[in-house]
C-alpha positions in Angstrom: 11.2 -52.9 -62.3 11.8 -49.2 -63.1 8.2 -48.4 -61.9 8.9 -50.1 -58.6 12.2 -48.2 -58.1 10.5 -44.9 -58.8 7.7 -45.8 -56.3 10.3 -46.6 -53.7 12.2 -43.4 -54.3 8.9 -41.5 -54.0 8.2 -43.1 -50.7 11.6 -42.1 -49.4 11.1 -38.5 -50.5 7.7 -38.4 -48.8 9.1 -39.8 -45.6 11.9 -37.2 -45.6 9.4 -34.4 -46.1 7.3 -35.7 -43.2 10.4 -35.9 -41.0 11.4 -32.4 -41.9 7.9 -31.1 -41.1 7.8 -32.9 -37.8 11.2 -31.5 -36.8 10.1 -28.0 -37.8 6.8 -28.4 -35.8 8.8 -29.6 -32.8 11.2 -26.7 -33.0 8.3 -24.3 -33.3 6.6 -25.8 -30.3 9.8 -25.6 -28.2 10.2 -22.0 -29.3 6.6 -21.2 -28.2 7.2 -22.9 -24.9 10.4 -20.9 -24.4 8.5 -17.7 -25.1 5.7 -18.7 -22.7 8.3 -19.5 -20.0 10.1 -16.2 -20.6 6.9 -14.2 -20.4 5.9 -15.9 -17.2 9.2 -15.2 -15.5 8.7 -12.4 -13.0 10.8 -9.3 -13.3 13.9 -8.9 -11.1 13.2 -6.1 -8.6 16.2 -4.0 -7.8 16.6 -2.8 -4.2 16.1 1.0 -3.8 19.3 2.0 -2.1 18.3 5.7 -2.1 15.1 4.8 -0.1 17.2 2.6 2.2 19.5 5.5 2.8 16.6 7.9 3.5 15.2 5.5 6.1 18.7 5.0 7.7 19.5 8.7 7.7 20.7 10.1 11.0 18.6 13.2 10.4 15.5 11.2 11.2 14.3 11.7 14.9 15.2 8.9 17.2 11.5 8.6 18.1 10.7 8.0 14.5 13.3 5.3 14.0 12.1 3.5 17.1 8.7 3.0 15.4 10.2 1.4 12.3 9.6 -2.1 13.7 5.9 -1.4 13.8 5.5 0.6 10.5 8.0 -1.2 8.3 8.8 1.9 6.1 10.9 0.2 3.4 8.6 -2.8 2.9 5.5 -0.6 3.0 6.6 2.0 0.6 7.9 -0.7 -1.8 4.5 -2.5 -1.6 2.8 0.8 -2.5 5.0 1.1 -5.5 7.2 4.0 -4.7 9.9 4.6 -7.3 12.5 7.3 -8.0 11.2 10.6 -9.5 7.6 10.3 -8.5 5.3 13.1 -7.3 4.0 11.9 -3.9 1.2 13.7 -2.1 0.8 13.0 1.6 -2.5 13.9 3.2 -2.4 15.6 6.6 1.2 14.5 7.6 0.7 16.1 11.0 3.2 17.9 13.2 5.5 14.9 13.6 5.7 14.2 9.9 6.7 10.6 10.3 6.5 9.8 6.6 7.7 13.3 5.6 11.1 12.7 7.1 11.6 9.8 4.7 9.7 10.9 1.6 10.9 14.5 1.4 14.7 13.7 1.2 13.9 10.7 -1.0 12.1 12.9 -3.5 14.9 15.5 -3.4 17.5 12.8 -4.1 15.7 11.2 -7.0 14.3 14.2 -8.8 10.8 13.7 -7.6 8.4 15.9 -5.7 7.0 15.5 -2.1 3.8 17.5 -1.5 2.1 17.8 1.9 -1.6 18.6 1.8 -3.7 19.6 4.8 -7.1 20.3 3.2 -7.7 18.2 0.1 -11.0 19.9 -0.8 -9.5 23.3 -0.6 -6.5 22.4 -2.7 -4.5 19.3 -3.6 -1.6 21.7 -4.5 -0.6 19.6 -7.6 -2.4 20.0 -10.9 -5.1 17.5 -11.8 -3.8 14.2 -13.1 -0.2 14.8 -12.2 0.4 12.9 -8.9 1.9 9.4 -9.0 0.9 8.6 -5.5 -1.5 9.9 -2.8 -0.6 8.6 0.7 -3.2 8.5 3.5 -2.0 7.4 6.9 -4.4 6.9 9.8 -7.0 9.4 8.8 -10.2 7.6 7.7 -11.6 7.5 11.3 -11.4 11.3 11.5 -12.9 11.8 8.1 -15.8 9.6 8.9 -16.6 11.5 12.0 -16.5 14.8 10.1 -18.3 13.6 7.0 -15.4 14.3 4.7 -14.6 10.9 3.3 -16.4 11.2 0.0 -15.2 14.7 -1.1 -11.6 13.8 0.0 -11.6 10.6 -2.0 -12.9 12.4 -5.1 -10.1 15.0 -4.7 -7.5 12.2 -4.6 -8.9 10.6 -7.7 -8.8 13.9 -9.6 -5.2 14.6 -8.6 -3.7 11.2 -9.6 -2.5 10.3 -13.0 -4.3 7.4 -14.7 -2.6 4.3 -13.2 -1.6 6.4 -10.1 -1.7 4.9 -6.6 -3.8 5.7 -3.5 -1.7 4.3 -0.6 -3.6 3.6 2.6 -2.4 2.8 6.1 -5.2 2.7 8.7 -6.1 1.4 12.1 -8.3 -1.6 11.4 -11.6 -2.4 13.1 -13.2 -5.9 13.0 -15.5 -6.5 10.0 -19.2 -6.1 10.5 -19.1 -3.2 13.0 -20.7 0.2 12.4 -18.1 2.8 11.6 -20.2 5.3 13.6 -19.3 3.3 16.6 -15.7 2.4 15.8 -14.4 5.6 14.3 -14.5 7.5 17.6 -12.1 4.9 18.9 -9.7 5.4 15.9 -10.7 2.3 14.0 -12.6 1.6 10.8 -12.9 -1.7 8.9 -11.2 -2.6 5.6 -14.5 -2.9 3.9 -15.4 0.6 4.9 -12.2 2.0 3.3 -12.5 -0.2 0.2 -16.1 0.8 -0.3 -15.2 4.5 -0.1 -12.3 4.2 -2.5 -14.3 2.2 -5.1 -17.2 4.7 -4.9 -14.7 7.4 -6.0 -13.6 5.3 -8.9 -10.5 3.5 -7.5 -9.8 -0.2 -8.0 -8.3 -2.3 -5.2 -4.9 -3.4 -6.5 -3.5 -5.3 -3.5 -3.7 -5.6 0.3 -0.9 -6.5 2.7 -0.6 -7.8 6.3 2.8 -6.0 6.7 1.4 -3.8 9.5 -1.0 -6.3 11.1 -0.8 -6.8 14.9 -2.9 -9.7 16.1 -2.2 -8.7 19.7 -4.4 -5.6 19.3 -7.9 -6.5 20.4 -9.1 -2.9 19.8 -10.7 -2.9 23.3 -8.9 0.0 25.0 -10.1 2.5 27.5 -9.0 5.6 25.5 -9.3 4.2 22.1 -6.4 3.5 19.8 -4.6 6.4 21.5 -4.2 4.1 24.6 -1.5 2.3 22.6 2.0 3.6 21.6 3.0 6.0 20.3 0.4 8.3 21.9 0.1 6.2 25.1 -2.9 8.1 26.6 -3.2 6.9 30.2 -5.8 9.2 31.7 -9.1 10.7 30.6 -8.9 14.1 29.0 -10.1 17.0 31.0 -13.8 17.4 30.7 -14.3 14.0 29.0 -17.8 12.7 29.3 -17.4 9.3 27.8 -15.0 6.4 28.3 -13.0 5.5 31.4 -12.9 8.1 34.1 -9.8 6.9 36.0 -6.2 6.7 34.9 -4.4 3.5 34.0 -2.5 1.8 36.8 1.2 1.1 36.1 0.4 -2.6 35.4 -2.3 -1.6 32.9 0.1 0.9 31.3 2.7 -1.9 30.9 0.1 -4.2 29.4 -1.0 -1.8 26.7 2.6 -0.9 25.9 3.4 -4.6 25.4 0.7 -4.7 22.7 2.7 -2.3 20.6 1.1 -0.1 17.9 -2.3 -0.8 16.4 -3.4 -3.5 14.1 -3.4 -1.8 10.7 -4.6 -2.4 7.1 -2.2 -1.6 4.3 -4.0 -1.2 1.0 -3.0 -0.2 -2.5 -5.6 1.3 -4.8 -5.2 2.3 -8.4 -6.8 4.9 -10.6 -7.8 3.1 -13.8 -5.6 3.9 -16.8 
């Protein structure tokens, strides 16, 4: 009788041990699940009110502001990864300085640095490996025609920090076309830009359709410059190629209705 009682008590103890182990295992599984869920939760991105203020500033020219609907400055700069305090190098900002009017006051307000560069091969102005972002807007077609793409891309790579961003906005040609033929009209394909960046050591981080324009068929008598904001409406003096007569009023209205060009928006990264 005593042996039977001891066996029964032993069985109860074993059952209690198993139950405790099962509960511990369940709790551990739930904890791991909670950890996985927490790690999978995307970070909450805070709105950059300083950038919004720079874009909304009354010091920006009215002609610049009118183009915001085509160039989406806040969304585009956010996509590229602009954050307070960065060193941003803009390549060939031009006389108008459309991005300059946003980036320069933003850098000043956030303790960053805005650096315009006109000749990257001659000097990137910043020390090697110190730039957070190099911004290139609508320039690849010019570089291709001048044979400067490769040395320029190498200069950008050298100037950027490991993990730094090459930000690209460029008139986009249809895929499969020869850049020798499309570049004179202001367009190059995404694959052309990606190939050039990767050859310099960059990695394509992301692409966006923020600045796409499906109305742009790229078939314009004076190239991309037929469209706003340039709005070329007549051949240049002494031009030997392209249309030889000015646009009619109806044609001018048709091209104005297209809006600005179809553009790629790409983010490349220098490997860390």
